[in-house]
N, C-alpha and C positions, 0 to 999 in steps of 0.2 A: 528710453526705445527699447533697451536690452531688456530691463525687467519684464516688459509684454509680451518678448519671446521666451524667457523661460514659460513664464506660464504659459503659453501655448504648446510648448511641449509637454510638460507634466498633464496636461488636456489627453494630449495626443496619447502618452502612455497608460494613460485610463484605462480609455476607449479600445487598446491591443485585447482582443481576446485571449482569456487564459483556457489552460486545456482542464475537461473535468476532472474533477479526483473525488473519487468515493473512498470513503473508510468503511471496512468491516471489524466484526469483533465475532468470533467465531470460537466453538468447541470442539475439539474432537472427542467421544469416547470408545471405546473398542482398544484395540490392541494397537496404541500407536506410545507407547513410553517403552523402550528399552530396545527399539528395532530400527533406529534412527530416522523416524517419522520427522519429530525438529531437525537435522541438518539438511532433510530433504526439500522441507519446508524453505527454509532459508536461500536453500541454494535455488531454487525453483524461481523463489519470490524476488531474488537480486538479479536471474539472470533474465527477469521482465520488465524490469525497474521499480519494481514495489517498494516502498517503504513500513517498517513496523514492527514486532516481536513476537515471539514465541517463547512458551514456557509449558515444563508440568507445573502438576498441580495436584496436591494431596491426593483428590478423589483417583489418582490414575488415567485423568485427563489432560489434554493437552489443548491450554490455551493461544488463539492467535488473533492480533490483530494487526491486516495489512491494508495498506493507502496508497491508493495512484489511477489510474484510470479504466471504468468498467468493465473495458475486453480484458485485462490483463489479469485484471483479480479472478475473471470467470477464467480465465485460461490456468491461471494457477489451481485453484478449487478441482477443476477438470484433473490437471496432474497430479495434486492430490490425493484422486479419490480411488 
């Protein structure tokens, strides 16, 4: 009897709707190095609850990956533009 109850709880957990997440891989060009761009990007992403990374590239661009709900990623992009 106990085993059946555990199986039912597992099924209910699987039915729980998870929030939609989106991952974007972005490359920024122009005057983005040596102006605090990475710091602003990390701070803005963290304040929106996003995860990911950002780095300077050898060719003068900045590469970024951001993951979270689509609305927050869109807001991050508008803050960085």
